C-alpha positions as CSV (number, residue, x, y, z in Angstrom):
1,M,-22.8,-12.7,-8.4
2,I,-19.6,-14.8,-8.9
3,T,-21.9,-17.4,-10.3
4,F,-23.5,-15.2,-12.8
5,A,-19.6,-14.3,-13.7
6,M,-18.8,-17.5,-13.9
7,S,-21.3,-18.7,-16.4
8,G,-21.0,-15.8,-18.4
9,G,-17.5,-16.4,-18.3
10,I,-18.0,-20.2,-19.4
11,G,-20.0,-18.6,-22.4
12,A,-17.4,-16.4,-23.6
13,L,-15.4,-19.2,-23.4
14,S,-17.7,-21.0,-25.2
15,E,-17.8,-18.7,-28.2
16,A,-14.0,-18.0,-28.5
17,L,-13.5,-21.8,-28.3
18,L,-16.2,-21.3,-31.9
19,T,-14.2,-18.3,-33.4
20,D,-11.1,-18.7,-32.3
21,I,-9.8,-21.8,-30.7
22,I,-11.1,-24.5,-33.4
23,P,-10.2,-22.4,-36.7
24,G,-6.8,-22.4,-35.4
25,V,-7.0,-25.8,-34.5
26,Q,-8.4,-27.3,-38.2
27,R,-5.4,-25.6,-39.8
28,F,-3.1,-27.8,-38.2
29,D,-5.6,-30.5,-39.2
30,I,-6.3,-32.1,-35.8
31,E,-9.3,-33.4,-36.3
32,N,-10.0,-35.1,-32.9
33,A,-8.8,-31.9,-31.3
34,S,-11.6,-30.1,-33.2
35,H,-13.7,-32.5,-32.9
36,I,-13.1,-32.5,-29.0
37,L,-13.3,-28.6,-28.8
38,F,-16.8,-28.1,-30.7
39,L,-18.4,-30.9,-28.5
40,A,-16.4,-28.5,-25.3
41,H,-18.3,-25.5,-27.1
42,I,-21.8,-26.6,-27.4
43,Y,-22.2,-27.7,-23.4
44,L,-20.2,-25.1,-22.2
45,Q,-22.7,-22.6,-24.1
46,F,-25.2,-24.6,-22.9
47,L,-23.9,-24.4,-19.3
48,G,-23.6,-20.5,-19.6
49,E,-27.3,-20.0,-21.0
50,V,-28.6,-22.0,-18.4
51,I,-26.9,-21.1,-15.3
52,S,-27.1,-17.2,-16.0
53,P,-30.8,-16.9,-15.9
54,Y,-30.5,-18.8,-12.7
55,A,-27.6,-16.8,-10.9
56,I,-29.2,-13.6,-11.7
57,L,-32.8,-14.5,-10.2
58,M,-30.9,-16.5,-7.2
59,Y,-28.7,-12.8,-6.4
60,S,-31.6,-10.8,-6.1
61,I,-33.4,-12.8,-4.2
62,V,-30.8,-12.8,-1.5
63,Y,-30.0,-9.2,-1.6
64,S,-33.0,-7.7,-1.6
65,Q,-33.9,-9.3,1.6
66,I,-37.1,-10.1,1.2
67,V,-37.3,-13.6,1.3
68,K,-35.8,-15.1,4.4
69,G,-34.8,-18.1,6.2
70,K,-35.9,-22.0,5.2
71,R,-38.1,-19.7,2.2
72,K,-34.9,-18.9,0.8
73,K,-33.5,-22.1,0.3
74,A,-36.6,-23.6,-0.7
75,L,-36.6,-21.6,-3.7
76,A,-32.7,-22.1,-4.1
77,Y,-33.7,-25.6,-4.7
78,V,-37.1,-25.3,-6.8
79,L,-35.6,-22.4,-9.0
80,S,-32.9,-24.7,-10.1
81,L,-35.2,-28.0,-11.1
82,P,-35.9,-25.6,-14.7
83,M,-32.0,-26.0,-15.5
84,V,-32.5,-29.7,-14.5
85,F,-35.0,-30.2,-16.9
86,M,-33.5,-28.3,-19.9
87,I,-31.2,-31.3,-20.5
88,F,-34.1,-33.1,-21.6
89,F,-35.4,-30.5,-23.8
90,T,-32.5,-29.0,-25.7
91,D,-30.8,-30.2,-29.0
92,F,-26.9,-30.6,-28.5
93,H,-26.4,-31.6,-31.7
94,P,-25.1,-30.9,-34.5
95,D,-24.9,-27.7,-32.3
96,I,-26.8,-26.2,-29.5
97,D,-30.1,-25.1,-29.7
98,I,-32.0,-24.3,-26.2
99,S,-35.0,-23.3,-28.0
100,A,-35.9,-26.4,-29.7
101,S,-39.1,-28.2,-28.9
102,R,-39.4,-32.2,-28.6
103,C,-43.8,-32.2,-28.2
């Protein structure tokens, strides 16, 4: 559950960067900082959107006590694979688009 809360916080930080912090930095004409913050927004949003479903699913598996022992550990590894694969199927520029198709 802590992982889910942290991924939600990461997503909120990503949105705060985009709507509050970057416009404030742009008012001071600091172009490099605004570019770095925008890149941070993209990658933080990706982490928030990809880790949250995994965290909820693993929370459900662990606390339901339906799956036990080695199967639980195996599920933790197998269910984390989609997060890794999403790196290759996500368009990060000009802004993040997780649903982008690269087929």
